[in-house]
PDB file as gemmi writes it, atoms N, CA and C in Angstrom:
CRYST1    1.000    1.000    1.000  90.00  90.00  90.00 P 1                      
ATOM      1  N   MET A   1      19.830  -9.655   2.227  1.00  0.00           N  
ATOM      2  CA  MET A   1      19.396  -8.924   0.524  1.00  0.00           C  
ATOM      3  C   MET A   1      18.523  -8.944  -0.556  1.00  0.00           C  
ATOM      4  N   VAL A   2      19.123 -10.419  -0.386  1.00  0.00           N  
ATOM      5  CA  VAL A   2      18.484 -11.499  -2.180  1.00  0.00           C  
ATOM      6  C   VAL A   2      16.557 -11.297  -1.751  1.00  0.00           C  
ATOM      7  N   LEU A   3      15.714 -11.293  -0.051  1.00  0.00           N  
ATOM      8  CA  LEU A   3      15.078 -11.182  -0.013  1.00  0.00           C  
ATOM      9  C   LEU A   3      14.425 -10.043  -0.186  1.00  0.00           C  
ATOM     10  N   ASP A   4      14.874  -8.780   0.108  1.00  0.00           N  
ATOM     11  CA  ASP A   4      14.590  -7.215   0.543  1.00  0.00           C  
ATOM     12  C   ASP A   4      14.407  -6.869  -1.211  1.00  0.00           C  
ATOM     13  N   ARG A   5      14.407  -7.623  -1.986  1.00  0.00           N  
ATOM     14  CA  ARG A   5      13.797  -6.838  -3.584  1.00  0.00           C  
ATOM     15  C   ARG A   5      12.621  -7.485  -4.396  1.00  0.00           C  
ATOM     16  N   SER A   6      11.897  -7.778  -4.685  1.00  0.00           N  
ATOM     17  CA  SER A   6      10.629  -8.408  -5.898  1.00  0.00           C  
ATOM     18  C   SER A   6      10.954  -9.144  -6.543  1.00  0.00           C  
ATOM     19  N   PRO A   7      11.543 -10.434  -6.192  1.00  0.00           N  
ATOM     20  CA  PRO A   7      12.122 -11.225  -7.262  1.00  0.00           C  
ATOM     21  C   PRO A   7      11.057 -11.580  -8.063  1.00  0.00           C  
ATOM     22  N   ARG A   8      10.809 -12.867  -9.372  1.00  0.00           N  
ATOM     23  CA  ARG A   8       9.758 -13.167  -9.773  1.00  0.00           C  
ATOM     24  C   ARG A   8       9.355 -14.061  -8.656  1.00  0.00           C  
ATOM     25  N   GLY A   9       8.192 -14.083  -8.508  1.00  0.00           N  
ATOM     26  CA  GLY A   9       7.212 -15.399  -8.364  1.00  0.00           C  
ATOM     27  C   GLY A   9       7.219 -15.560  -6.459  1.00  0.00           C  
ATOM     28  N   GLU A  10       7.589 -13.448  -6.330  1.00  0.00           N  
ATOM     29  CA  GLU A  10       7.524 -13.639  -4.885  1.00  0.00           C  
ATOM     30  C   GLU A  10       6.366 -13.919  -4.383  1.00  0.00           C  
ATOM     31  N   GLY A  11       5.648 -13.344  -4.422  1.00  0.00           N  
ATOM     32  CA  GLY A  11       3.899 -14.413  -3.743  1.00  0.00           C  
ATOM     33  C   GLY A  11       3.816 -15.752  -3.175  1.00  0.00           C  
ATOM     34  N   PHE A  12       4.384 -16.341  -4.546  1.00  0.00           N  
ATOM     35  CA  PHE A  12       4.147 -17.739  -4.058  1.00  0.00           C  
ATOM     36  C   PHE A  12       5.508 -18.113  -3.813  1.00  0.00           C  
ATOM     37  N   PHE A  13       6.858 -17.915  -2.824  1.00  0.00           N  
ATOM     38  CA  PHE A  13       7.423 -18.137  -2.052  1.00  0.00           C  
ATOM     39  C   PHE A  13       7.083 -17.760  -0.128  1.00  0.00           C  
ATOM     40  N   ARG A  14       6.205 -16.183  -1.048  1.00  0.00           N  
ATOM     41  CA  ARG A  14       5.622 -15.502   0.739  1.00  0.00           C  
ATOM     42  C   ARG A  14       4.209 -16.624   0.979  1.00  0.00           C  
ATOM     43  N   THR A  15       3.581 -17.426   0.130  1.00  0.00           N  
ATOM     44  CA  THR A  15       2.166 -18.361   0.538  1.00  0.00           C  
ATOM     45  C   THR A  15       3.186 -19.704   1.288  1.00  0.00           C  
ATOM     46  N   VAL A  16       4.167 -19.924   0.384  1.00  0.00           N  
ATOM     47  CA  VAL A  16       4.779 -21.613   0.653  1.00  0.00           C  
ATOM     48  C   VAL A  16       5.531 -20.442   2.316  1.00  0.00           C  
ATOM     49  N   PHE A  17       6.344 -19.838   2.725  1.00  0.00           N  
ATOM     50  CA  PHE A  17       7.177 -19.127   4.173  1.00  0.00           C  
ATOM     51  C   PHE A  17       6.005 -19.258   4.995  1.00  0.00           C  
ATOM     52  N   LEU A  18       4.554 -18.240   4.504  1.00  0.00           N  
ATOM     53  CA  LEU A  18       4.279 -17.377   5.157  1.00  0.00           C  
ATOM     54  C   LEU A  18       2.683 -18.802   5.807  1.00  0.00           C  
ATOM     55  N   PHE A  19       3.019 -19.308   4.758  1.00  0.00           N  
ATOM     56  CA  PHE A  19       0.893 -20.585   5.366  1.00  0.00           C  
ATOM     57  C   PHE A  19       1.503 -21.690   6.375  1.00  0.00           C  
ATOM     58  N   PRO A  20       2.010 -22.129   6.766  1.00  0.00           N  
ATOM     59  CA  PRO A  20       2.413 -22.171   7.846  1.00  0.00           C  
ATOM     60  C   PRO A  20       1.897 -21.805   8.969  1.00  0.00           C  
ATOM     61  N   MET A  21       2.508 -20.330   9.460  1.00  0.00           N  
ATOM     62  CA  MET A  21       2.286 -19.936   9.792  1.00  0.00           C  
ATOM     63  C   MET A  21       0.797 -19.562  10.733  1.00  0.00           C  
ATOM     64  N   SER A  22       0.149 -19.259   9.832  1.00  0.00           N  
ATOM     65  CA  SER A  22      -1.622 -19.165   9.539  1.00  0.00           C  
ATOM     66  C   SER A  22      -2.628 -20.292  10.568  1.00  0.00           C  
ATOM     67  N   LEU A  23      -0.835 -21.370  10.215  1.00  0.00           N  
ATOM     68  CA  LEU A  23      -2.078 -22.598  10.682  1.00  0.00           C  
ATOM     69  C   LEU A  23      -2.354 -22.467  12.410  1.00  0.00           C  
ATOM     70  N   SER A  24      -3.110 -23.252  12.751  1.00  0.00           N  
ATOM     71  CA  SER A  24      -2.461 -24.242  14.587  1.00  0.00           C  
ATOM     72  C   SER A  24      -1.647 -25.359  13.650  1.00  0.00           C  
ATOM     73  N   PHE A  25      -0.303 -25.493  15.092  1.00  0.00           N  
ATOM     74  CA  PHE A  25      -0.032 -26.850  15.007  1.00  0.00           C  
ATOM     75  C   PHE A  25      -0.521 -27.725  15.153  1.00  0.00           C  
ATOM     76  N   ILE A  26      -2.140 -28.561  15.600  1.00  0.00           N  
ATOM     77  CA  ILE A  26      -2.073 -29.250  14.948  1.00  0.00           C  
ATOM     78  C   ILE A  26      -2.519 -30.193  14.192  1.00  0.00           C  
ATOM     79  N   VAL A  27      -3.535 -28.553  13.479  1.00  0.00           N  
ATOM     80  CA  VAL A  27      -3.951 -29.007  11.488  1.00  0.00           C  
ATOM     81  C   VAL A  27      -1.971 -29.252  10.969  1.00  0.00           C  
ATOM     82  N   THR A  28      -1.512 -28.114  10.975  1.00  0.00           N  
ATOM     83  CA  THR A  28       0.048 -28.585  10.283  1.00  0.00           C  
ATOM     84  C   THR A  28       0.554 -29.966  10.871  1.00  0.00           C  
ATOM     85  N   GLY A  29       0.383 -30.993  11.818  1.00  0.00           N  
ATOM     86  CA  GLY A  29       0.632 -31.973  12.180  1.00  0.00           C  
ATOM     87  C   GLY A  29       0.286 -32.834  11.378  1.00  0.00           C  
ATOM     88  N   THR A  30      -1.108 -32.698  11.741  1.00  0.00           N  
ATOM     89  CA  THR A  30      -2.224 -33.451  10.627  1.00  0.00           C  
ATOM     90  C   THR A  30      -1.884 -33.690   9.102  1.00  0.00           C  
ATOM     91  N   ILE A  31      -1.237 -32.129   8.463  1.00  0.00           N  
ATOM     92  CA  ILE A  31      -1.426 -32.339   7.241  1.00  0.00           C  
ATOM     93  C   ILE A  31       0.026 -32.520   6.467  1.00  0.00           C  
ATOM     94  N   TRP A  32       0.742 -33.056   7.935  1.00  0.00           N  
ATOM     95  CA  TRP A  32       1.997 -33.879   8.005  1.00  0.00           C  
ATOM     96  C   TRP A  32       2.532 -35.451   7.664  1.00  0.00           C  
ATOM     97  N   ARG A  33       1.122 -36.068   8.794  1.00  0.00           N  
ATOM     98  CA  ARG A  33       0.643 -36.973   8.985  1.00  0.00           C  
ATOM     99  C   ARG A  33       0.549 -37.635   7.827  1.00  0.00           C  
ATOM    100  N   TRP A  34       0.179 -36.757   7.101  1.00  0.00           N  
ATOM    101  CA  TRP A  34      -1.182 -37.622   5.773  1.00  0.00           C  
ATOM    102  C   TRP A  34      -0.646 -37.365   4.540  1.00  0.00           C  
ATOM    103  N   MET A  35       1.117 -36.138   4.691  1.00  0.00           N  
ATOM    104  CA  MET A  35       1.525 -36.585   3.288  1.00  0.00           C  
ATOM    105  C   MET A  35       2.482 -37.659   4.040  1.00  0.00           C  
ATOM    106  N   LEU A  36       3.012 -37.771   4.629  1.00  0.00           N  
ATOM    107  CA  LEU A  36       3.933 -39.077   5.209  1.00  0.00           C  
ATOM    108  C   LEU A  36       3.580 -40.110   5.552  1.00  0.00           C  
ATOM    109  N   GLN A  37       2.495 -40.148   4.701  1.00  0.00           N  
ATOM    110  CA  GLN A  37       2.020 -41.711   4.805  1.00  0.00           C  
ATOM    111  C   GLN A  37       2.873 -43.360   4.659  1.00  0.00           C  
ATOM    112  N   PRO A  38       3.267 -44.296   5.254  1.00  0.00           N  
ATOM    113  CA  PRO A  38       3.858 -45.073   4.413  1.00  0.00           C  
ATOM    114  C   PRO A  38       2.939 -45.707   3.014  1.00  0.00           C  
ATOM    115  N   GLU A  39       2.018 -45.666   3.240  1.00  0.00           N  
ATOM    116  CA  GLU A  39       0.992 -46.302   1.897  1.00  0.00           C  
ATOM    117  C   GLU A  39       0.010 -44.882   0.613  1.00  0.00           C  
ATOM    118  N   GLY A  40       0.203 -43.224   1.346  1.00  0.00           N  
ATOM    119  CA  GLY A  40       0.181 -42.524   0.478  1.00  0.00           C  
ATOM    120  C   GLY A  40       1.106 -41.284   0.949  1.00  0.00           C  
ATOM    121  N   GLY A  41       0.604 -40.783   0.420  1.00  0.00           N  
ATOM    122  CA  GLY A  41       0.779 -39.602   0.033  1.00  0.00           C  
ATOM    123  C   GLY A  41       2.164 -38.849  -0.664  1.00  0.00           C  
ATOM    124  N   LEU A  42       3.490 -38.378   0.037  1.00  0.00           N  
ATOM    125  CA  LEU A  42       4.933 -38.588  -1.485  1.00  0.00           C  
ATOM    126  C   LEU A  42       5.048 -39.418  -1.443  1.00  0.00           C  
ATOM    127  N   ASN A  43       4.684 -41.093  -1.177  1.00  0.00           N  
ATOM    128  CA  ASN A  43       4.901 -41.746  -0.780  1.00  0.00           C  
ATOM    129  C   ASN A  43       4.351 -42.081  -2.960  1.00  0.00           C  
ATOM    130  N   GLN A  44       3.646 -41.331  -3.170  1.00  0.00           N  
ATOM    131  CA  GLN A  44       2.955 -42.033  -4.250  1.00  0.00           C  
ATOM    132  C   GLN A  44       2.985 -41.250  -5.250  1.00  0.00           C  
ATOM    133  N   LEU A  45       3.752 -39.785  -5.922  1.00  0.00           N  
ATOM    134  CA  LEU A  45       4.771 -39.298  -5.659  1.00  0.00           C  
ATOM    135  C   LEU A  45       5.326 -39.954  -7.704  1.00  0.00           C  
ATOM    136  N   PRO A  46       6.241 -41.309  -7.264  1.00  0.00           N  
ATOM    137  CA  PRO A  46       6.349 -41.959  -8.052  1.00  0.00           C  
ATOM    138  C   PRO A  46       5.943 -41.727  -9.324  1.00  0.00           C  
ATOM    139  N   THR A  47       4.062 -42.255  -8.434  1.00  0.00           N  
ATOM    140  CA  THR A  47       3.763 -42.825 -10.303  1.00  0.00           C  
ATOM    141  C   THR A  47       2.810 -41.962 -10.558  1.00  0.00           C  
ATOM    142  N   VAL A  48       3.291 -40.451 -10.497  1.00  0.00           N  
ATOM    143  CA  VAL A  48       3.357 -39.574 -11.506  1.00  0.00           C  
ATOM    144  C   VAL A  48       3.386 -39.630 -12.829  1.00  0.00           C  
ATOM    145  N   VAL A  49       4.998 -39.992 -12.780  1.00  0.00           N  
ATOM    146  CA  VAL A  49       6.112 -40.623 -13.772  1.00  0.00           C  
ATOM    147  C   VAL A  49       5.855 -41.987 -14.433  1.00  0.00           C  
ATOM    148  N   GLY A  50       5.046 -42.650 -14.131  1.00  0.00           N  
ATOM    149  CA  GLY A  50       5.464 -44.200 -14.203  1.00  0.00           C  
ATOM    150  C   GLY A  50       5.813 -45.250 -13.888  1.00  0.00           C  
ATOM    151  N   LEU A  51       6.662 -45.209 -13.007  1.00  0.00           N  
ATOM    152  CA  LEU A  51       7.050 -45.478 -11.331  1.00  0.00           C  
ATOM    153  C   LEU A  51       6.173 -46.396 -10.594  1.00  0.00           C  
ATOM    154  N   PRO A  52       7.428 -47.187  -9.834  1.00  0.00           N  
ATOM    155  CA  PRO A  52       6.346 -48.205  -9.007  1.00  0.00           C  
ATOM    156  C   PRO A  52       6.657 -47.102  -7.098  1.00  0.00           C  
ATOM    157  N   ALA A  53       5.716 -46.691  -6.841  1.00  0.00           N  
ATOM    158  CA  ALA A  53       5.233 -45.907  -5.491  1.00  0.00           C  
ATOM    159  C   ALA A  53       5.632 -46.563  -4.574  1.00  0.00           C  
ATOM    160  N   GLY A  54       6.637 -45.554  -3.737  1.00  0.00           N  
ATOM    161  CA  GLY A  54       7.525 -45.564  -2.897  1.00  0.00           C  
ATOM    162  C   GLY A  54       7.386 -46.083  -1.226  1.00  0.00           C  
ATOM    163  N   GLU A  55       7.546 -46.400  -1.270  1.00  0.00           N  
ATOM    164  CA  GLU A  55       7.939 -48.022   0.311  1.00  0.00           C  
ATOM    165  C   GLU A  55       8.471 -47.190   1.315  1.00  0.00           C  
ATOM    166  N   PHE A  56       8.583 -45.552   1.862  1.00  0.00           N  
ATOM    167  CA  PHE A  56       9.399 -45.058   2.810  1.00  0.00           C  
ATOM    168  C   PHE A  56       9.239 -44.897   3.523  1.00  0.00           C  
ATOM    169  N   ALA A  57       9.207 -45.566   5.008  1.00  0.00           N  
ATOM    170  CA  ALA A  57       8.776 -45.060   6.552  1.00  0.00           C  
ATOM    171  C   ALA A  57       8.881 -44.015   7.012  1.00  0.00           C  
ATOM    172  N   TRP A  58       8.516 -42.664   6.527  1.00  0.00           N  
ATOM    173  CA  TRP A  58       8.637 -41.810   6.989  1.00  0.00           C  
ATOM    174  C   TRP A  58       8.807 -41.219   8.185  1.00  0.00           C  
ATOM    175  N   LEU A  59       8.031 -41.754   8.881  1.00  0.00           N  
ATOM    176  CA  LEU A  59       7.485 -41.579  10.674  1.00  0.00           C  
ATOM    177  C   LEU A  59       7.247 -42.676  11.366  1.00  0.00           C  
ATOM    178  N   THR A  60       8.222 -43.976  10.906  1.00  0.00           N  
ATOM    179  CA  THR A  60       8.054 -45.159  11.571  1.00  0.00           C  
ATOM    180  C   THR A  60       8.797 -46.155  11.728  1.00  0.00           C  
ATOM    181  N   SER A  61      10.466 -44.781  11.531  1.00  0.00           N  
ATOM    182  CA  SER A  61      11.726 -46.277  10.754  1.00  0.00           C  
ATOM    183  C   SER A  61      12.416 -44.143  11.685  1.00  0.00           C  
ATOM    184  N   ARG A  62      13.729 -44.455  12.334  1.00  0.00           N  
ATOM    185  CA  ARG A  62      14.070 -43.953  13.164  1.00  0.00           C  
ATOM    186  C   ARG A  62      14.981 -43.160  12.424  1.00  0.00           C  
ATOM    187  N   GLN A  63      15.452 -43.875  11.610  1.00  0.00           N  
ATOM    188  CA  GLN A  63      17.029 -43.073  10.330  1.00  0.00           C  
ATOM    189  C   GLN A  63      16.332 -42.402   9.292  1.00  0.00           C  
ATOM    190  N   GLU A  64      14.881 -42.568   9.844  1.00  0.00           N  
ATOM    191  CA  GLU A  64      14.317 -41.262   8.646  1.00  0.00           C  
ATOM    192  C   GLU A  64      13.693 -40.542   9.286  1.00  0.00           C  
ATOM    193  N   VAL A  65      13.163 -40.145  10.035  1.00  0.00           N  
ATOM    194  CA  VAL A  65      12.627 -39.005  10.364  1.00  0.00           C  
ATOM    195  C   VAL A  65      13.576 -37.492  10.928  1.00  0.00           C  
ATOM    196  N   TRP A  66      13.372 -36.925   9.793  1.00  0.00           N  
ATOM    197  CA  TRP A  66      14.256 -35.562  10.283  1.00  0.00           C  
ATOM    198  C   TRP A  66      13.339 -34.726  11.226  1.00  0.00           C  
ATOM    199  N   ALA A  67      14.586 -33.494  12.221  1.00  0.00           N  
ATOM    200  CA  ALA A  67      14.019 -32.805  12.600  1.00  0.00           C  
ATOM    201  C   ALA A  67      14.251 -31.073  12.678  1.00  0.00           C  
ATOM    202  N   VAL A  68      12.809 -31.227  11.183  1.00  0.00           N  
ATOM    203  CA  VAL A  68      13.392 -30.103  10.925  1.00  0.00           C  
ATOM    204  C   VAL A  68      11.552 -28.958  11.369  1.00  0.00           C  
ATOM    205  N   SER A  69      11.861 -28.264  12.093  1.00  0.00           N  
ATOM    206  CA  SER A  69      10.484 -27.086  12.482  1.00  0.00           C  
ATOM    207  C   SER A  69      10.427 -26.527  11.610  1.00  0.00           C  
ATOM    208  N   TRP A  70       9.877 -26.572  10.632  1.00  0.00           N  
ATOM    209  CA  TRP A  70       8.653 -25.942   9.296  1.00  0.00           C  
ATOM    210  C   TRP A  70       8.436 -24.692  10.185  1.00  0.00           C  
ATOM    211  N   ASN A  71       7.369 -24.400  10.697  1.00  0.00           N  
ATOM    212  CA  ASN A  71       6.983 -23.517  11.674  1.00  0.00           C  
ATOM    213  C   ASN A  71       7.965 -22.588  12.023  1.00  0.00           C  
ATOM    214  N   ASP A  72       8.774 -22.191  12.118  1.00  0.00           N  
ATOM    215  CA  ASP A  72       9.904 -21.802  12.650  1.00  0.00           C  
ATOM    216  C   ASP A  72      10.699 -20.853  11.851  1.00  0.00           C  
ATOM    217  N   LEU A  73      10.015 -21.122   9.907  1.00  0.00           N  
ATOM    218  CA  LEU A  73      11.019 -20.682   8.950  1.00  0.00           C  
ATOM    219  C   LEU A  73      10.945 -19.591   8.850  1.00  0.00           C  
ATOM    220  N   PRO A  74       9.600 -19.629   8.941  1.00  0.00           N  
ATOM    221  CA  PRO A  74       9.078 -17.670   8.276  1.00  0.00           C  
ATOM    222  C   PRO A  74       9.868 -16.593   8.866  1.00  0.00           C  
ATOM    223  N   PHE A  75       9.407 -17.013  10.641  1.00  0.00           N  
ATOM    224  CA  PHE A  75      10.422 -16.159  11.770  1.00  0.00           C  
ATOM    225  C   PHE A  75      11.288 -15.849  10.927  1.00  0.00           C  
ATOM    226  N   LEU A  76      12.572 -17.498  11.152  1.00  0.00           N  
ATOM    227  CA  LEU A  76      13.784 -17.155  10.863  1.00  0.00           C  
ATOM    228  C   LEU A  76      14.253 -15.877  10.473  1.00  0.00           C  
ATOM    229  N   THR A  77      13.965 -16.012   8.693  1.00  0.00           N  
ATOM    230  CA  THR A  77      13.940 -15.423   7.811  1.00  0.00           C  
ATOM    231  C   THR A  77      14.010 -13.449   7.899  1.00  0.00           C  
ATOM    232  N   ALA A  78      12.476 -13.768   8.591  1.00  0.00           N  
ATOM    233  CA  ALA A  78      11.827 -12.253   8.568  1.00  0.00           C  
ATOM    234  C   ALA A  78      13.455 -12.265   9.552  1.00  0.00           C  
ATOM    235  N   LEU A  79      13.808 -12.626  10.709  1.00  0.00           N  
ATOM    236  CA  LEU A  79      14.089 -12.518  10.855  1.00  0.00           C  
ATOM    237  C   LEU A  79      16.166 -11.793  10.921  1.00  0.00           C  
ATOM    238  N   VAL A  80      16.500 -12.689  10.068  1.00  0.00           N  
ATOM    239  CA  VAL A  80      17.490 -12.337   9.493  1.00  0.00           C  
ATOM    240  C   VAL A  80      17.950 -11.049   8.478  1.00  0.00           C  
ATOM    241  N   VAL A  81      16.228 -10.820   7.797  1.00  0.00           N  
ATOM    242  CA  VAL A  81      16.336  -9.933   6.172  1.00  0.00           C  
ATOM    243  C   VAL A  81      16.252  -8.754   7.269  1.00  0.00           C  
ATOM    244  N   SER A  82      15.461  -8.734   8.758  1.00  0.00           N  
ATOM    245  CA  SER A  82      15.350  -7.171   9.263  1.00  0.00           C  
ATOM    246  C   SER A  82      16.923  -7.085  10.139  1.00  0.00           C  
ATOM    247  N   VAL A  83      18.086  -8.412  10.604  1.00  0.00           N  
ATOM    248  CA  VAL A  83      18.725  -7.772  10.957  1.00  0.00           C  
ATOM    249  C   VAL A  83      19.703  -6.972   9.977  1.00  0.00           C  
ATOM    250  N   VAL A  84      20.234  -8.038   9.014  1.00  0.00           N  
ATOM    251  CA  VAL A  84      20.518  -7.214   7.632  1.00  0.00           C  
ATOM    252  C   VAL A  84      20.297  -5.712   7.371  1.00  0.00           C  
ATOM    253  N   LEU A  85      19.478  -5.603   6.904  1.00  0.00           N  
ATOM    254  CA  LEU A  85      18.533  -4.500   6.719  1.00  0.00           C  
ATOM    255  C   LEU A  85      18.382  -3.189   8.069  1.00  0.00           C  
ATOM    256  N   ALA A  86      19.097  -3.372   9.632  1.00  0.00           N  
ATOM    257  CA  ALA A  86      19.821  -3.029  10.616  1.00  0.00           C  
ATOM    258  C   ALA A  86      20.751  -2.432  10.010  1.00  0.00           C  
ATOM    259  N   PHE A  87      21.884  -3.524   9.602  1.00  0.00           N  
ATOM    260  CA  PHE A  87      22.882  -3.168   9.398  1.00  0.00           C  
ATOM    261  C   PHE A  87      23.094  -2.472   8.321  1.00  0.00           C  
ATOM    262  N   ILE A  88      22.422  -2.588   7.427  1.00  0.00           N  
ATOM    263  CA  ILE A  88      22.570  -1.089   5.660  1.00  0.00           C  
ATOM    264  C   ILE A  88      21.947  -0.343   7.002  1.00  0.00           C  
ATOM    265  N   ALA A  89      21.764   0.211   7.883  1.00  0.00           N  
ATOM    266  CA  ALA A  89      21.253   1.451   8.698  1.00  0.00           C  
ATOM    267  C   ALA A  89      22.323   1.653   9.057  1.00  0.00           C  
ATOM    268  N   PHE A  90      22.345   1.477   9.665  1.00  0.00           N  
ATOM    269  CA  PHE A  90      23.315   1.637  10.959  1.00  0.00           C  
ATOM    270  C   PHE A  90      25.086   2.157  10.044  1.00  0.00           C  
ATOM    271  N   ASN A  91      24.567   1.371   9.028  1.00  0.00           N  
ATOM    272  CA  ASN A  91      25.549   2.069   8.053  1.00  0.00           C  
ATOM    273  C   ASN A  91      25.672   3.445   7.295  1.00  0.00           C  
ATOM    274  N   GLY A  92      24.282   3.422   6.796  1.00  0.00           N  
ATOM    275  CA  GLY A  92      24.112   4.108   6.057  1.00  0.00           C  
ATOM    276  C   GLY A  92      24.017   5.972   6.750  1.00  0.00           C  
ATOM    277  N   PHE A  93      23.945   5.559   8.746  1.00  0.00           N  
ATOM    278  CA  PHE A  93      24.084   6.777   9.290  1.00  0.00           C  
ATOM    279  C   PHE A  93      25.536   6.962   9.854  1.00  0.00           C  
ATOM    280  N   ARG A  94      25.924   6.110   9.521  1.00  0.00           N  
ATOM    281  CA  ARG A  94      28.123   6.252  10.136  1.00  0.00           C  
ATOM    282  C   ARG A  94      27.659   6.741   8.886  1.00  0.00           C  
ATOM    283  N   ASP A  95      28.175   6.656   7.516  1.00  0.00           N  
ATOM    284  CA  ASP A  95      28.500   6.919   5.930  1.00  0.00           C  
ATOM    285  C   ASP A  95      27.927   8.015   6.050  1.00  0.00           C  
ATOM    286  N   GLY A  96      27.413   8.941   6.745  1.00  0.00           N  
ATOM    287  CA  GLY A  96      26.771  10.462   6.594  1.00  0.00           C  
ATOM    288  C   GLY A  96      25.360  10.526   5.680  1.00  0.00           C  
ATOM    289  N   GLU A  97      25.033   8.968   5.012  1.00  0.00           N  
ATOM    290  CA  GLU A  97      23.748   8.434   3.879  1.00  0.00           C  
ATOM    291  C   GLU A  97      22.728   8.217   4.832  1.00  0.00           C  
ATOM    292  N   VAL A  98      22.067   9.752   5.155  1.00  0.00           N  
ATOM    293  CA  VAL A  98      21.219   9.660   5.631  1.00  0.00           C  
ATOM    294  C   VAL A  98      19.281   9.145   5.393  1.00  0.00           C  
ATOM    295  N   ARG A  99      19.579   9.194   4.542  1.00  0.00           N  
ATOM    296  CA  ARG A  99      18.826   9.054   3.099  1.00  0.00           C  
ATOM    297  C   ARG A  99      18.453   7.302   2.948  1.00  0.00           C  
ATOM    298  N   ARG A 100      19.559   6.656   2.837  1.00  0.00           N  
ATOM    299  CA  ARG A 100      19.574   5.256   2.948  1.00  0.00           C  
ATOM    300  C   ARG A 100      19.133   4.347   4.605  1.00  0.00           C  
ATOM    301  N   GLY A 101      19.881   5.278   4.964  1.00  0.00           N  
ATOM    302  CA  GLY A 101      19.968   4.571   6.481  1.00  0.00           C  
ATOM    303  C   GLY A 101      18.473   4.661   7.466  1.00  0.00           C  
ATOM    304  N   ARG A 102      17.986   6.058   6.822  1.00  0.00           N  
ATOM    305  CA  ARG A 102      16.026   5.988   7.149  1.00  0.00           C  
ATOM    306  C   ARG A 102      15.428   4.988   6.669  1.00  0.00           C  
ATOM    307  N   ILE A 103      15.872   4.768   5.428  1.00  0.00           N  
ATOM    308  CA  ILE A 103      15.104   3.884   3.886  1.00  0.00           C  
ATOM    309  C   ILE A 103      14.762   1.573   4.499  1.00  0.00           C  
ATOM    310  N   ALA A 104      16.686   1.880   5.442  1.00  0.00           N  
ATOM    311  CA  ALA A 104      16.221   0.646   5.163  1.00  0.00           C  
ATOM    312  C   ALA A 104      15.878   0.513   6.988  1.00  0.00           C  
ATOM    313  N   ALA A 105      15.850   1.601   8.187  1.00  0.00           N  
ATOM    314  CA  ALA A 105      16.095   1.742   9.247  1.00  0.00           C  
ATOM    315  C   ALA A 105      14.545   1.045   9.538  1.00  0.00           C  
ATOM    316  N   GLY A 106      13.056   2.287   8.474  1.00  0.00           N  
ATOM    317  CA  GLY A 106      12.193   1.865   8.284  1.00  0.00           C  
ATOM    318  C   GLY A 106      11.264   0.523   8.095  1.00  0.00           C  
ATOM    319  N   SER A 107      12.693   0.080   6.864  1.00  0.00           N  
ATOM    320  CA  SER A 107      11.696  -1.486   6.353  1.00  0.00           C  
ATOM    321  C   SER A 107      12.444  -1.861   7.582  1.00  0.00           C  
ATOM    322  N   ALA A 108      13.289  -2.123   7.669  1.00  0.00           N  
ATOM    323  CA  ALA A 108      14.010  -2.917   8.763  1.00  0.00           C  
ATOM    324  C   ALA A 108      12.350  -3.759   9.858  1.00  0.00           C  
ATOM    325  N   GLY A 109      11.504  -1.998  10.852  1.00  0.00           N  
ATOM    326  CA  GLY A 109      10.654  -2.083  11.787  1.00  0.00           C  
ATOM    327  C   GLY A 109      10.100  -2.213  11.311  1.00  0.00           C  
ATOM    328  N   LEU A 110       9.748  -2.432  10.129  1.00  0.00           N  
ATOM    329  CA  LEU A 110       8.507  -2.631   9.505  1.00  0.00           C  
ATOM    330  C   LEU A 110       8.273  -4.559   9.671  1.00  0.00           C  
ATOM    331  N   LEU A 111       9.416  -4.254   9.248  1.00  0.00           N  
ATOM    332  CA  LEU A 111       8.753  -6.336   8.474  1.00  0.00           C  
ATOM    333  C   LEU A 111       9.875  -6.950   9.850  1.00  0.00           C  
ATOM    334  N   LEU A 112       9.598  -6.568  11.242  1.00  0.00           N  
ATOM    335  CA  LEU A 112       9.698  -6.767  13.076  1.00  0.00           C  
ATOM    336  C   LEU A 112       7.999  -6.721  13.071  1.00  0.00           C  
ATOM    337  N   LEU A 113       7.436  -5.660  13.078  1.00  0.00           N  
ATOM    338  CA  LEU A 113       6.288  -5.810  13.016  1.00  0.00           C  
ATOM    339  C   LEU A 113       5.198  -7.401  13.338  1.00  0.00           C  
TER     340      LEU A 113                                                      
END                                                                             
């Protein structure tokens, strides 16, 4: 429901979530590898506020490796929103509110395209 509205910053969030889908897996993996290097990338962020550079071994330590697939997040978000819209459409048709059902069903169909 929240993602169906037009919230402030929609363009930014749409870019953040859909940008990884437009890149190939090789390019995405290379960018993450650059960002998670022990001597640079995200470890240099503390220097922006005057702190010493971090020495977090993102990719070389087994305890710090996170198994999250960022490439699947936009698809899963769109899938969840379309299921919610389909549920709203079903309830709209069942309750006799044909207009609400048509709008929700059309939105769910367009989202799945």
